Structure formats: C-alpha cells, structure tokens
C-alpha positions, 0 to 999 in steps of 0.5 A: 705791183712794185717792191719798195726797196729804195731807202731801206736800212739794208742794201737790198739789191735790184737783182734780189728784188727782181727775183722776188718780183718774178715769183710774185708775178707768177703767183695767183694769190691776190692778198694784202700780204704774202710769205715766200718760203724757200726750202731745200727738201734734203736739208736736215740736222744730220746732213746739213744742206741749204738753210730754209728762208722765209720772206714776208711782204705786205702791201701798202700804198700800192707797193710791196714792202719788206717785213722780214727776211729770216734764215733758219738753221738747225741748232744743237745735235742729235735728236735734240736739234731744233730748227731756229732763226739763225739770221733775222732781218726785221725791217718793220721793227728795225732790228737784226737778230742772230745767235749772239743777240739783237742789234739795230738793223743798220749794224747788219749791212755787211752781214746782209750783203754776204747773206743776199749774195749767197742766197741768190747763188743758191737760188739761181745757180744751184737751184737749191730751193723749192719755193712756195707762196702763201697768204 
C-alpha cells in the first residue's frame, strides 16, 4: 500500500516516504492505522541525545495518509524535566505547533525541511533510533 504525500501542505520528500514504506512493508500488523515510534534508548534529560519521534498514519482509499509527525524533547531541568512536544506537524488539523505557539501548517515549510533532513540523517547515517510500530 502506498503512502500518500503528493499535494500535502508540507514538502514531504520521496526519500522520507520510501523509508517509512520500507518499515511498513516489514510490519506484520494489518490495521487501519499505525504509529511508528523512533527512540534513542540513551536519550535523557541530563545527557541529551536524539529526540524521540512519533509518526501516525491512517488508511483511507487504499493508501496510507499522514496524521501527524511529532518530535519530543525534554523541557526544563533537573528532576522536573518533562518530555513534551517540541515540534508537531499535524496534517489532519492543518496546524504546526512548537514551543512558541500554534500556527497554520503552511508556515512550517522551512522548519519541516530542516527537521526531515536531520531526522533522515539520524535514522540512516547514524542509526540512532530503535523503531517500533503499533496499532
């Protein structure tokens, strides 16, 4: 099943879609929606690391459609650091959220391209993430 990405409000690249497609092909689950989690097992508030990322896809018209892509980070310091959304590209609601507020998703084009490039580098070149897929 293909991932729909033509005509989205953000410039989702073919390379990004190809990597997600490879993960989904190897997935044994057959559900109407999946959540793909990318985790750096060593990421923590004190030492940092690679931010956790969550991607939600849902099936419609025999294709996967993006719901959201969320990048999490620890905010705060010491024992009060909290894992929270740092960047949230919400395709269904048409909004982009960061620590400064909520904006129309179209305003995040440049931010998205930077984020995607970094994410693919961490995933493919540095192999920084463990990946899990759930319903």
